[in-house]
C-alpha positions as a Markdown table, in Angstrom:
| # | Residue | x | y | z |
|---|---|---|---|---|
| 1 | Unk | 0.0 | 0.0 | 0.0 |
| 2 | Unk | 1.6 | 3.5 | -0.8 |
| 3 | Unk | 0.0 | 6.8 | 0.8 |
| 4 | Unk | 1.0 | 10.2 | -0.1 |
| 5 | Unk | 3.5 | 12.0 | 2.3 |
| 6 | Unk | 1.9 | 14.3 | 4.7 |
| 7 | Unk | 4.6 | 16.7 | 5.8 |
| 8 | Unk | 2.4 | 18.1 | 8.5 |
| 9 | Unk | 2.7 | 14.8 | 10.5 |
| 10 | Unk | 0.6 | 13.1 | 13.0 |
| 11 | Unk | -2.1 | 14.8 | 14.7 |
| 12 | Unk | -0.3 | 14.4 | 18.1 |
| 13 | Unk | 2.8 | 16.0 | 16.7 |
| 14 | Unk | 0.9 | 18.8 | 15.1 |
| 15 | Unk | -1.0 | 19.7 | 18.3 |
| 16 | Unk | 1.9 | 19.8 | 20.3 |
| 17 | Unk | 3.7 | 22.0 | 18.0 |
| 18 | Unk | 0.6 | 24.2 | 17.4 |
| 19 | Unk | -0.9 | 24.6 | 20.7 |
| 20 | Unk | -3.0 | 27.7 | 19.9 |
| 21 | Unk | -4.9 | 25.9 | 17.2 |
| 22 | Unk | -8.4 | 27.5 | 17.2 |
| 23 | Unk | -11.3 | 25.7 | 18.2 |
| 24 | Unk | -12.9 | 25.6 | 14.7 |
| 25 | Unk | -9.8 | 24.3 | 13.4 |
| 26 | Unk | -10.1 | 21.6 | 16.0 |
| 27 | Unk | -13.6 | 20.9 | 15.4 |
| 28 | Unk | -12.8 | 20.3 | 11.6 |
| 29 | Unk | -10.0 | 17.9 | 12.6 |
| 30 | Unk | -12.5 | 16.0 | 14.6 |
| 31 | Unk | -15.0 | 16.0 | 11.9 |
| 32 | Unk | -12.4 | 14.7 | 9.4 |
| 33 | Unk | -11.6 | 11.7 | 11.7 |
| 34 | Unk | -15.4 | 10.9 | 12.4 |
| 35 | Unk | -15.9 | 11.0 | 8.3 |
| 36 | Unk | -13.1 | 8.5 | 8.0 |
| 37 | Unk | -14.3 | 6.3 | 10.7 |
| 38 | Unk | -17.9 | 6.4 | 9.3 |
| 39 | Unk | -16.5 | 5.5 | 5.7 |
| 40 | Unk | -14.7 | 2.5 | 7.2 |
| 41 | Unk | -17.4 | 1.4 | 9.4 |
| 42 | Unk | -19.8 | 1.6 | 6.5 |
| 43 | Unk | -17.7 | -0.8 | 4.3 |
| 44 | Unk | -17.6 | -2.5 | 7.1 |
| 45 | Unk | -14.0 | -2.5 | 8.6 |
| 46 | Unk | -12.8 | -1.5 | 12.0 |
| 47 | Unk | -9.7 | 0.2 | 12.2 |
| 48 | Unk | -8.4 | -1.4 | 15.4 |
| 49 | Unk | -5.6 | 0.9 | 16.4 |
| 50 | Unk | -7.1 | 4.4 | 16.2 |
| 51 | Unk | -4.7 | 7.0 | 18.1 |
| 52 | Unk | -3.5 | 10.7 | 17.4 |
| 53 | Unk | -0.4 | 9.3 | 16.0 |
| 54 | Unk | -2.1 | 7.1 | 13.3 |
| 55 | Unk | -4.0 | 10.3 | 12.3 |
| 56 | Unk | -1.9 | 12.4 | 9.8 |
| 57 | Unk | -2.6 | 16.0 | 8.6 |
| 58 | Unk | -2.3 | 16.4 | 4.7 |
| 59 | Unk | -0.8 | 19.4 | 2.9 |
| 60 | Unk | -4.3 | 21.1 | 3.3 |
| 61 | Unk | -4.3 | 20.3 | 7.2 |
| 62 | Unk | -7.0 | 17.7 | 6.8 |
| 63 | Unk | -6.8 | 14.6 | 9.0 |
| 64 | Unk | -6.6 | 11.5 | 7.2 |
| 65 | Unk | -6.6 | 7.9 | 9.0 |
| 66 | Unk | -3.3 | 5.8 | 8.6 |
| 67 | Unk | -1.7 | 2.7 | 9.9 |
| 68 | Unk | -4.4 | -0.2 | 8.8 |
| 69 | Unk | -2.0 | -2.9 | 10.2 |
| 70 | Unk | -4.6 | -4.0 | 12.8 |
| 71 | Unk | -7.7 | -3.4 | 10.7 |
| 72 | Unk | -10.3 | -6.2 | 10.3 |
| 73 | Unk | -13.5 | -6.9 | 8.4 |
| 74 | Unk | -16.8 | -7.0 | 10.2 |
| 75 | Unk | -18.7 | -8.7 | 7.4 |
| 76 | Unk | -18.1 | -10.0 | 3.7 |
| 77 | Unk | -16.3 | -7.7 | 1.6 |
| 78 | Unk | -15.5 | -8.8 | -2.0 |
| 79 | Unk | -12.0 | -7.8 | -3.3 |
| 80 | Unk | -10.5 | -7.3 | 0.1 |
| 81 | Unk | -8.8 | -10.5 | 0.7 |
| 82 | Unk | -5.7 | -8.8 | 2.5 |
| 83 | Unk | -7.8 | -8.0 | 5.4 |
| 84 | Unk | -8.6 | -10.7 | 8.2 |
| 85 | Unk | -12.2 | -11.4 | 9.0 |
| 86 | Unk | -11.4 | -10.3 | 12.4 |
| 87 | Unk | -8.3 | -9.4 | 14.7 |
| 88 | Unk | -8.1 | -10.2 | 18.5 |
| 89 | Unk | -5.0 | -8.2 | 19.0 |
| 90 | Unk | -5.6 | -4.7 | 20.4 |
| 91 | Unk | -3.8 | -1.7 | 19.1 |
| 92 | Unk | -2.2 | 0.8 | 21.4 |
| 93 | Unk | -3.0 | -0.2 | 25.0 |
| 94 | Unk | -3.6 | 3.5 | 26.1 |
| 95 | Unk | -6.5 | 3.8 | 23.5 |
| 96 | Unk | -7.7 | 0.3 | 23.4 |
| 97 | Unk | -11.2 | -0.5 | 25.0 |
| 98 | Unk | -11.1 | -2.0 | 28.4 |
| 99 | Unk | -12.9 | -5.3 | 27.2 |
| 100 | Unk | -10.2 | -5.9 | 24.6 |
| 101 | Unk | -7.4 | -6.1 | 27.3 |
| 102 | Unk | -9.3 | -8.6 | 29.3 |
| 103 | Unk | -7.3 | -11.9 | 29.7 |
| 104 | Unk | -9.8 | -15.0 | 29.4 |
| 105 | Unk | -8.9 | -18.5 | 30.3 |
| 106 | Unk | -11.7 | -19.6 | 27.6 |
| 107 | Unk | -11.2 | -19.7 | 24.0 |
| 108 | Unk | -13.6 | -17.0 | 23.5 |
| 109 | Unk | -11.8 | -13.8 | 22.8 |
| 110 | Unk | -13.7 | -10.4 | 22.6 |
| 111 | Unk | -12.7 | -8.8 | 19.1 |
| 112 | Unk | -12.5 | -5.2 | 18.2 |
| 113 | Unk | -15.6 | -3.8 | 16.6 |
| 114 | Unk | -17.1 | -0.2 | 15.6 |
| 115 | Unk | -17.7 | 0.3 | 19.3 |
| 116 | Unk | -14.0 | -0.2 | 20.2 |
| 117 | Unk | -13.1 | 2.4 | 17.6 |
| 118 | Unk | -15.5 | 5.1 | 18.9 |
| 119 | Unk | -13.8 | 4.2 | 22.3 |
| 120 | Unk | -10.4 | 4.8 | 20.9 |
| 121 | Unk | -11.8 | 8.2 | 19.2 |
| 122 | Unk | -13.3 | 9.4 | 22.6 |
| 123 | Unk | -9.7 | 9.0 | 24.1 |
| 124 | Unk | -7.8 | 10.9 | 21.4 |
| 125 | Unk | -7.8 | 14.7 | 21.8 |
| 126 | Unk | -7.8 | 17.2 | 19.0 |
């Protein structure tokens, strides 16, 4: 997979460098991330590792989702054979939903889903 270079870096780095960013610009970044998640969930794919470091700002300073290494499918998607049907491995622990971190003696594991992406989004700050 190839993606364009985003010279503004990650959302985390950008916010640290530009502490005086306006509320309207922050809301626009939040909107960008929610639109990206909405698109992923509509096809249906779970990001699985949503953090401010996995959101980049393009040349127009618009947020784009990146790092789909832990993404997984929620249903059948034709033409997307490189994604697993589900992935039990959580992403960054700080942004993972608590239920994904529970170790169980049973063979049943709780898999990331749309709700776990929303939880991760809620912990991110813009």
